[in-house]
C-alpha positions in Angstrom: 23.9 -131.7 282.7 26.2 -134.4 284.0 27.4 -135.1 280.5 28.2 -131.5 279.9 30.2 -131.4 283.1 32.3 -134.4 282.0 32.9 -132.8 278.7 34.1 -129.6 280.3 36.5 -131.5 282.4 37.9 -133.4 279.4 38.5 -130.2 277.5 40.6 -128.5 280.1 43.6 -130.8 280.0 43.7 -130.4 276.2 43.7 -126.6 276.5 46.4 -126.7 279.1 48.6 -129.0 276.9 48.0 -126.6 273.9 49.1 -123.6 276.0 52.1 -125.6 277.3 53.1 -126.5 273.8 52.7 -122.9 272.6 54.9 -121.6 275.4 57.5 -124.4 274.7 57.6 -123.5 271.0 58.2 -119.8 272.0 61.0 -120.8 274.2 62.6 -122.8 271.4 62.3 -119.9 269.1 63.9 -117.6 271.7 66.7 -120.1 272.3 67.2 -120.4 268.6 67.5 -116.6 268.2 69.9 -116.5 271.1 72.1 -119.2 269.5 72.0 -117.2 266.2 73.0 -114.0 267.9 75.9 -115.6 269.7 77.7 -116.9 266.6 81.4 -117.3 267.3 83.9 -114.9 265.6 85.6 -117.8 263.8 82.2 -118.9 262.3 81.5 -115.3 261.2 84.9 -114.9 259.6 84.4 -118.2 257.7 81.0 -117.2 256.3 80.5 -116.1 252.7 79.9 -112.4 252.2 77.1 -111.2 250.0 78.7 -110.1 246.7 75.8 -107.7 246.1 76.7 -105.9 249.3 80.4 -105.4 248.5 80.0 -102.0 246.7 82.0 -100.0 249.3 85.2 -102.1 249.5 85.3 -102.7 245.8 84.9 -99.0 245.1 87.9 -98.5 247.4 89.8 -101.1 245.4 89.2 -99.0 242.3 90.4 -96.0 244.2 93.6 -97.8 245.1 94.1 -98.7 241.4 94.2 -95.1 240.4 96.1 -94.1 243.5 99.0 -96.6 242.9 99.0 -96.4 239.1 99.6 -92.6 239.2 102.7 -93.1 241.4 104.4 -95.4 238.9 103.3 -93.5 235.8 104.5 -90.1 237.2 108.0 -91.6 237.7 108.6 -94.0 234.8 105.5 -93.7 232.5 104.5 -97.3 233.3 101.1 -98.3 234.6 101.8 -101.0 237.2 98.1 -102.1 237.1 97.2 -101.8 233.4 99.3 -104.6 232.0 98.0 -104.4 228.4 100.3 -101.4 227.7 103.2 -103.1 229.3 102.7 -106.3 227.3 102.4 -104.4 224.0 105.6 -102.4 225.0 107.5 -105.6 225.2 106.3 -106.6 221.7 107.6 -103.2 220.5 111.0 -103.9 222.1 111.2 -107.2 220.3 110.2 -105.7 217.0 113.0 -103.1 217.4 115.5 -105.9 217.0 114.6 -106.3 213.4 114.3 -102.6 212.3 116.8 -101.1 209.9 120.0 -102.5 208.5 121.6 -105.4 210.5 124.6 -103.2 211.5 122.4 -100.4 212.7 119.8 -102.3 214.7 119.1 -101.4 218.3 119.8 -104.4 220.5 119.6 -102.4 223.7 117.1 -103.6 226.4 115.9 -100.1 227.3 115.2 -99.2 230.9 111.6 -98.5 230.2 111.2 -102.0 228.7 112.9 -103.5 231.7 110.5 -101.7 234.0 107.5 -102.9 231.9 108.7 -106.5 232.2 109.3 -106.2 235.9 105.8 -104.8 236.4 104.2 -107.5 234.2 106.0 -110.4 236.0 105.3 -109.0 239.5 101.6 -108.4 238.7 101.1 -112.0 237.5 102.9 -113.3 240.6 100.6 -111.3 242.8 97.6 -112.6 240.9 98.9 -116.2 241.3 99.2 -115.6 245.1 95.5 -114.6 244.9 94.7 -118.1 243.8 95.1 -119.2 247.4 91.6 -117.9 247.8 90.3 -120.7 245.7 91.3 -123.2 248.4 90.1 -121.1 251.3 86.9 -119.9 249.6 86.9 -116.9 247.3 83.8 -115.4 249.0 84.8 -116.1 252.5 85.2 -113.1 254.8 88.5 -114.4 256.2 90.1 -114.7 252.8 88.9 -111.2 251.7 90.4 -109.8 254.9 93.6 -111.8 254.5 93.9 -111.0 250.8 93.5 -107.3 251.4 96.0 -107.4 254.3 98.5 -109.1 251.9 98.0 -106.1 249.6 98.8 -103.8 252.5 102.0 -105.7 253.3 103.1 -105.6 249.6 102.3 -101.8 249.5 104.3 -101.3 252.7 107.3 -103.2 251.3 107.2 -101.0 248.2 107.1 -97.9 250.3 110.2 -99.1 252.2 112.0 -99.9 249.0 111.3 -96.4 247.5 112.4 -94.8 250.8 115.7 -96.6 250.7 116.1 -95.9 246.9 116.1 -92.2 247.6 115.2 -91.2 244.0 112.9 -88.6 242.6 109.1 -89.1 242.4 108.2 -87.3 239.1 109.9 -87.5 235.7 109.7 -84.6 233.2 110.5 -86.6 230.1 109.9 -90.2 229.0 113.5 -90.8 228.1 114.6 -89.6 231.6 112.8 -91.8 234.2 112.9 -90.8 237.9 113.5 -94.4 239.0 116.7 -96.1 237.8 118.4 -98.0 240.6 117.8 -101.6 241.7 115.7 -100.7 244.8 113.2 -98.8 242.6 112.7 -101.9 240.6 112.0 -103.7 243.9 109.4 -101.1 244.8 107.8 -101.3 241.4 107.6 -105.1 241.7 105.9 -104.9 245.1 103.3 -102.3 244.1 102.5 -104.2 240.9 102.1 -107.4 242.9 99.7 -105.7 245.3 97.4 -104.8 242.4 97.7 -108.4 241.1 96.3 -109.7 244.4 93.6 -107.0 244.3 92.6 -107.9 240.8 91.9 -111.6 241.5 90.0 -110.8 244.7 87.8 -108.5 242.8 87.3 -110.9 239.9 86.3 -113.8 242.1 83.5 -111.8 243.6 81.9 -111.6 240.1 80.3 -108.2 240.4 79.8 -105.2 238.0 83.2 -103.9 239.2 85.0 -106.6 237.3 88.6 -106.9 238.4 88.7 -103.4 239.9 91.9 -102.9 237.9 91.3 -102.5 234.1 88.3 -100.3 233.3 88.3 -100.8 229.5 85.9 -103.6 229.8 83.8 -101.6 232.3 83.6 -98.7 229.8 82.5 -101.0 227.0 79.8 -102.7 229.1 78.6 -99.3 230.4 78.2 -97.9 226.9 76.4 -101.1 225.8 74.1 -101.3 228.8 70.5 -101.3 227.5 69.3 -99.2 230.5 72.1 -96.6 230.3 69.7 -93.7 229.9 67.0 -94.7 232.4 68.0 -91.9 234.8 64.9 -92.2 236.9 65.7 -95.8 237.8 68.4 -97.4 239.9 70.2 -99.7 237.5 72.9 -101.7 239.3 74.8 -102.7 236.1 75.1 -99.0 235.1 75.5 -97.4 238.5 78.2 -99.7 239.9 80.3 -99.3 236.7 80.0 -95.5 237.0 81.1 -95.8 240.7 84.1 -97.8 239.6 85.2 -95.2 237.1 84.7 -92.2 239.4 86.5 -94.0 242.2 89.5 -94.7 240.0 89.6 -91.1 238.8 89.4 -89.8 242.3 92.2 -92.2 243.4 94.5 -90.9 240.7 93.7 -87.3 241.5 94.4 -87.8 245.3 97.5 -89.9 244.6 99.1 -87.3 242.3 98.2 -84.5 244.8 99.9 -86.3 247.6 102.8 -87.4 245.4 103.6 -83.8 244.4 103.8 -82.8 248.1 105.3 -85.7 249.9 107.1 -87.9 247.4 106.9 -91.6 246.5 107.7 -93.3 249.8 105.2 -91.2 251.8 102.5 -91.5 249.2 102.9 -95.3 249.3 102.9 -95.2 253.1 99.6 -93.4 253.1 98.4 -96.0 250.6 99.1 -98.7 253.3 96.7 -96.9 255.6 94.1 -96.9 252.9 94.7 -100.7 252.4 94.3 -101.4 256.1 91.0 -99.4 256.1 89.7 -101.6 253.3 90.9 -104.7 255.2 88.7 -103.9 258.2 85.8 -102.8 256.1 85.2 -106.5 255.1 84.1 -107.2 258.6 81.0 -105.1 258.1 79.9 -106.6 254.8 76.7 -108.7 255.4 76.7 -112.5 255.1 75.3 -114.1 252.1 71.8 -115.3 252.8 71.2 -119.1 252.4 69.2 -120.3 249.5 65.7 -121.4 250.4 
């Protein structure tokens, strides 16, 4: 009996230490959660976003591609985002120099060719500016916010240039463009550069949306998707490409509707508002989870 009493006394301190250790571990967990919840804004902005959760802002990028492209095409029949056509157009302009007899060859640098060259150069300059994200971190939230804000600034500069240019918004014939003066070239350069920045931001995220600019590759990949006709399943590779195509179509439709009512400058000004909305949307994209 005495031995049992001694045993009982020796077990109590162990039990108390176990309870104390358990309560201490709970407090550590609570403090850890508290520290996790009170992450500073700077730390949050410098975190990487989860590319798989960027569907909404990238779809809005595609919307802006259609929205801005329809503005330039309606006025001068130049796609300021689809540079394949502009590059081929410059090749045609060069080939024209060798057509016909030497005394009858067309050596004129046509206005449409000048505008295609302007758009091509400005687009690539914008894409080059987008390379700054490689130093900051292409997936970092702060760069995605800053890069989209740069797009908004370039779009706003284009809107101001078109407002000062004071030219028409819609051309009726290809040989009679609505934009002809120097300020319209400045506006075209700014809007093309904004899409260049957008393209490299979308490309660096490496999602099914691609560059969010040219959808030719997206269409090819969509048609070759092995799970294209599995309608009862959620297929990310198929669904996101369809979202990109629909968003671009909707952007072109909305852009032309606004352009016909308000003109180029106002349409681009509304585009600035869309750009700013996308800028703030990056704040709500979840962080990328750390690899275990």
